[in-house]
C-alpha positions in Angstrom: 8.2 -24.1 27.4 10.8 -22.3 28.3 13.3 -24.6 27.1 11.7 -25.5 23.9 11.4 -21.5 22.9 15.2 -21.1 23.7 15.9 -24.5 21.6 13.6 -23.5 18.6 14.9 -19.7 19.0 18.6 -20.8 18.7 18.1 -23.2 15.9 16.2 -20.8 13.9 18.7 -18.1 14.5 22.0 -20.3 13.5 19.9 -21.8 10.6 18.8 -18.2 9.5 22.9 -17.7 9.7 24.1 -20.3 7.4 20.9 -19.4 4.9 22.0 -15.9 5.2 25.7 -16.8 4.6 24.9 -18.9 1.5 22.8 -16.4 0.0 25.3 -13.0 0.4 28.4 -15.2 -0.8 26.2 -16.3 -3.7 25.4 -12.5 -4.5 29.0 -11.3 -3.8 30.3 -13.9 -6.1 28.3 -12.5 -8.7 29.1 -8.9 -8.2 32.8 -9.7 -8.3 32.0 -11.2 -11.2 30.2 -8.3 -12.6 33.3 -5.9 -12.2 36.0 -8.1 -13.9 35.2 -6.0 -17.0 36.0 -2.6 -15.1 39.8 -4.0 -14.2 42.5 -2.1 -15.6 45.0 0.3 -14.9 43.1 2.5 -12.1 40.6 -0.1 -11.2 42.4 -3.2 -10.1 41.3 -6.7 -8.2 41.7 -5.5 -4.5 39.5 -2.3 -5.5 36.4 -5.1 -6.7 37.4 -7.0 -3.4 36.4 -3.9 -1.6 34.0 -2.2 -3.3 32.3 -5.8 -3.4 32.8 -5.6 0.3 31.0 -2.7 0.7 27.9 -3.6 -0.8 27.6 -6.7 1.4 25.4 -4.3 4.0 22.9 -4.1 1.3 23.1 -7.2 0.2 22.4 -8.8 4.0 19.3 -6.0 4.1 17.9 -7.4 1.1 17.8 -11.1 1.5 17.1 -11.4 5.5 13.4 -11.9 5.2 14.1 -14.4 2.5 16.8 -16.0 4.8 14.5 -16.3 8.1 11.7 -18.0 5.8 14.1 -20.3 4.5 15.7 -21.3 8.3 12.4 -21.1 10.0 11.3 -23.8 6.8 14.5 -25.7 7.5 14.2 -26.1 11.3 10.5 -26.9 11.1 10.9 -29.8 8.6 13.5 -31.1 10.7 11.5 -31.2 13.9 8.8 -32.8 11.7 10.6 -35.4 10.6 12.1 -36.2 13.6 9.0 -36.2 15.4 10.2 -33.7 17.8 7.1 -31.7 16.6 4.6 -34.3 16.4 5.3 -35.3 20.9 5.1 -31.0 21.2 1.4 -31.5 20.0 0.8 -34.4 21.7 1.9 -32.7 24.8 -0.1 -29.7 24.1 1.1 -27.4 21.7 -1.5 -25.1 20.1 -0.8 -23.3 16.8 -1.5 -19.9 18.6 1.3 -21.1 21.5 3.5 -21.9 18.3 3.2 -18.8 16.3 4.3 -17.0 19.9 7.0 -18.8 20.0 8.2 -18.6 16.4 7.8 -14.5 17.1 11.0 -14.4 19.5 13.6 -15.4 16.9 11.6 -13.0 14.5 11.4 -10.0 16.5 15.1 -10.6 17.4 15.9 -10.7 13.6 13.3 -7.6 13.0 15.3 -5.5 15.5 18.8 -6.8 13.5 17.2 -6.1 10.1 16.3 -2.6 11.2 19.3 -1.8 12.6 21.5 -2.9 10.1 19.2 -0.8 7.4 19.6 2.4 9.2 23.1 2.4 10.3 25.1 0.3 8.3 23.8 -0.9 5.0 23.0 3.1 3.7 26.5 4.4 5.2 28.3 1.7 3.3 26.4 1.6 0.2 26.9 5.3 0.1 30.8 4.8 0.5 31.0 2.1 -2.1 29.7 5.0 -4.6 31.8 7.5 -3.7 35.6 4.7 -3.7 34.5 4.0 -7.1 34.4 7.5 -8.3 37.6 8.1 -6.4 39.8 5.2 -7.7 37.8 6.1 -11.4 38.8 9.9 -11.0 35.3 10.5 -12.2 32.5 12.5 -10.6 29.4 11.6 -9.5 26.2 12.0 -11.9 23.1 12.1 -10.6 21.2 8.7 -11.3 18.3 9.3 -14.3 19.1 12.6 -15.2 21.7 14.1 -17.6 21.6 17.7 -16.7 22.2 17.0 -13.2 20.1 17.1 -9.6 17.4 20.2 -9.7 16.4 21.8 -6.2 13.4 23.7 -5.8 13.6 26.1 -2.4 10.7 28.2 -1.3 12.6 31.4 0.5 10.8 34.0 2.4 12.1 37.5 0.7 12.9 41.0 2.2 9.2 42.1 2.3 7.5 39.1 3.5 6.7 37.4 0.2 7.8 33.9 -0.7 10.5 33.8 -3.3 11.4 30.3 -5.2 14.8 29.4 -6.2 15.9 26.6 -8.6 19.0 25.0 -8.0 21.2 23.4 -10.6 24.3 21.1 -9.8 25.9 19.2 -12.4 28.0 16.3 -10.7 29.7 16.2 -7.3 33.2 15.2 -6.6 33.9 12.6 -3.7 34.5 15.2 -1.5 31.2 16.5 -1.7 31.8 19.5 -4.1 29.6 20.9 -6.5 30.1 21.2 -9.9 28.4 23.4 -12.6 26.1 25.9 -10.7 23.3 27.2 -12.1 20.4 29.0 -9.5 17.6 30.9 -11.0 15.5 33.2 -8.2 12.1 34.3 -9.1 10.1 37.2 -6.9 6.8 36.4 -5.6 5.1 37.5 -8.9 7.0 34.3 -10.6 9.5 37.5 -12.1 12.9 35.9 -12.7 14.9 38.1 -11.1 18.8 36.8 -11.7 20.5 33.9 -12.9 23.8 33.2 -10.9 26.4 30.6 -12.8 29.7 28.9 -11.0 32.4 26.5 -11.6 32.4 24.8 -8.3 31.1 25.2 -4.8 31.8 24.0 -1.3 29.8 24.0 1.5 30.3 25.8 4.1 28.5 24.6 7.5 25.5 26.9 8.6 26.6 29.6 5.9 25.9 28.0 2.6 27.8 27.4 -0.4 30.7 29.4 -0.9 30.9 29.9 -5.0 33.9 30.1 -7.2 34.2 32.3 -10.4 30.4 33.2 -10.0 28.6 35.6 -12.2 25.5 36.9 -11.6 23.2 38.2 -14.4 20.1 40.6 -13.1 16.8 41.0 -14.7 14.7 44.2 -15.0 10.9 43.1 -13.6 9.3 43.5 -17.0 5.7 45.1 -16.6 3.5 46.2 -19.1 5.3 47.0 -21.9 2.8 48.8 -23.6 2.8 51.8 -21.5 5.9 51.3 -19.8 9.6 51.5 -21.3 12.1 49.2 -20.3 14.5 51.5 -18.6 16.6 49.2 -17.0 19.4 47.2 -18.6 20.3 43.2 -17.9 23.1 43.9 -15.7 26.5 40.8 -15.9 28.4 40.9 -13.0 31.9 39.7 -13.1 33.1 36.4 -12.2 33.7 36.3 -8.2 33.7 34.7 -5.7 30.4 34.5 -3.3 28.2 32.9 -0.7 25.4 31.8 -1.6 22.9 31.9 1.1 20.8 28.8 1.0 19.3 25.9 3.2 20.3 23.2 0.8 23.1 21.2 1.8 25.5 18.2 0.4 23.0 15.8 1.8 19.9 16.7 -0.6 22.1 16.5 -3.2 23.9 13.7 -2.1 20.0 12.1 -2.4 19.8 12.1 -5.9 23.0 9.8 -6.4 21.3 7.4 -4.5 18.4 5.3 -4.9 16.1 5.3 -2.6 15.9 1.7 -1.6 18.8 2.3 -0.2 19.1 5.3 1.8 18.5 5.1 5.2 14.3 6.1 7.0 16.1 8.9 8.7 17.9 10.4 5.2 14.3 9.7 3.1 12.4 10.9 6.4 14.5 14.6 5.9 14.6 14.4 1.8 10.6 14.1 2.3 9.9 17.1 4.4 12.3 18.8 1.9 10.1 18.0 -1.3 6.8 19.1 0.8 8.4 22.4 2.2 9.3 23.0 -1.3 6.0 21.9 -2.6 7.3 19.1 -4.8 6.1 15.7 -5.9 7.2 13.1 -2.9 5.4 9.9 -4.0 8.3 7.9 -4.7 10.6 8.8 -1.6 7.4 8.1 0.6 7.0 4.8 -1.2 10.6 4.1 -0.5 10.3 5.4 3.3 7.3 2.8 4.1 8.6 0.2 2.2 12.2 0.6 4.6 9.7 1.0 7.4 7.6 -2.5 6.7 10.0 -4.5 5.4 11.9 -6.0 8.8 8.2 -6.5 9.7 7.9 -9.2 6.5 10.0 -11.3 8.9 7.6 -11.9 11.1 5.5 -12.9 8.5 8.5 -15.0 6.6 8.8 -17.2 10.2 4.9 -17.5 10.2 4.9 -19.0 6.5 7.1 -21.8 8.0 4.9 -23.5 10.6 2.5 -24.9 8.2 6.2 -27.1 7.4 5.9 -28.2 11.1 2.6 -29.8 10.4 3.6 -31.9 7.6 4.7 -35.4 7.8 7.4 -37.1 5.7 5.3 -38.5 3.4 4.0 -34.7 2.3 7.9 -34.8 1.1 11.5 -34.5 2.1 13.7 -31.7 3.5 14.8 -30.5 0.1 11.3 -30.3 -1.7 10.3 -28.0 1.4 13.3 -26.0 0.7 12.2 -25.0 -2.5 8.8 -24.3 -1.4 10.6 -21.9 0.9 12.7 -20.5 -1.7 9.4 -19.8 -4.2 7.2 -18.3 -1.3 10.4 -15.7 -1.0 10.9 -15.6 -4.2 7.1 -14.3 -4.6 7.4 -11.7 -1.8 10.0 -10.2 -3.4 8.2 -10.5 -6.7 5.2 -8.6 -5.2 7.0 -6.2 -2.9 9.3 -4.6 -5.9 6.0 -4.9 -8.5 3.7 -3.3 -5.9 6.3 0.1 -5.6 6.4 0.4 -9.2 2.8 0.2 -9.8 1.9 2.2 -6.4 4.5 4.9 -7.9 3.0 4.8 -11.5 -0.9 5.3 -10.3 0.1 7.6 -7.2 -1.7 5.2 -4.3 -1.2 6.3 -0.6 2.9 4.8 0.1 1.4 3.6 3.0 -0.9 1.2 1.4 1.5 0.4 -1.3 4.5 -0.7 1.6 1.5 -2.8 3.6 0.0 -4.6 0.4 3.3 -7.2 0.2 3.1 -7.8 3.6 -0.6 -8.5 4.3 -0.8 -10.8 1.2 2.2 -13.0 2.5 0.3 -13.1 6.2 -3.0 -14.4 4.0 -0.8 -16.8 2.2 0.4 -18.3 6.1 -3.2 -18.1 7.1 -4.8 -20.2 4.4 -1.8 -22.8 4.5 -2.3 -23.3 8.4 -5.9 -23.4 8.1 -4.7 -26.2 4.9 -2.9 -28.3 7.2 -5.6 -28.3 10.2 -8.0 -28.8 8.2 -6.3 -32.0 7.2 
């Protein structure tokens, strides 16, 4: 069986590679066509090719389960058409043994997808955004917000009480310079104590943000106004350069400029931890984190879905019909996976359940398919 395992693994990996190349080339073509309207004095044809190339790693990650499914379906259909699989069944190859053999290429592709989605695709996607902003000479705005990024930070005050700070940044330049700052500081009793505004800020590692033209407005603490007159006044400082001590670094702001689905698991885990520490809702990013964890595992299920095609004889349809069926199954998985992400986020379902349901659904579909062909 070692010879059969090596031979089947080689053929599935080769077929998956060819399908992946075709799918990525198709997506690259449409991405390039979509950028034709941007080409002008600043945005050249070479820039369009570079940005398209930088988007390919994320495309590879997205279509890998579908490519694995189509590659396995093609190989299984070819083995059935050439009666190779019939000989293996006569020799005693059981469905369980076949599943174990198919898991070898599945695990290889799964490890490759994990590595690709963690270390190559997210940095490439982020650099694509930075490159486009640099050549078009505009800043990187926050996704889905007209007021910029809002970050909540919980700190400990001098008296040991919990103080809350809200930081608002309008946009960021490709050089990680944050623009148009507004900082609101509240004391432990939820009283607004000061507002800091600044034009720009540059991060100094281990210290905080160096703000330029910073203006600090300090407010008196208002108690019972009917009994105690206001003795203090609002004090507005002069524009100065100051260091804002905070644990918020550029990576936190950068998160808000990217789709959660395009981030690495390390980045998502770090941001989810920040949201939990500052007592903010983290459901969307937790769903994205668990989806990233389960998405490569879906490759194993996709290859298992190809098993029933090996038990179909040539009278059940040619290779083209089976490939079409594989495409439809792949599109179903892609649709269910995205649909459950949105539904789970709207209904605040447990992120782990939202991430597992599409994979479990396809696994049940594979089991039904095997039961049907075995029954025949």
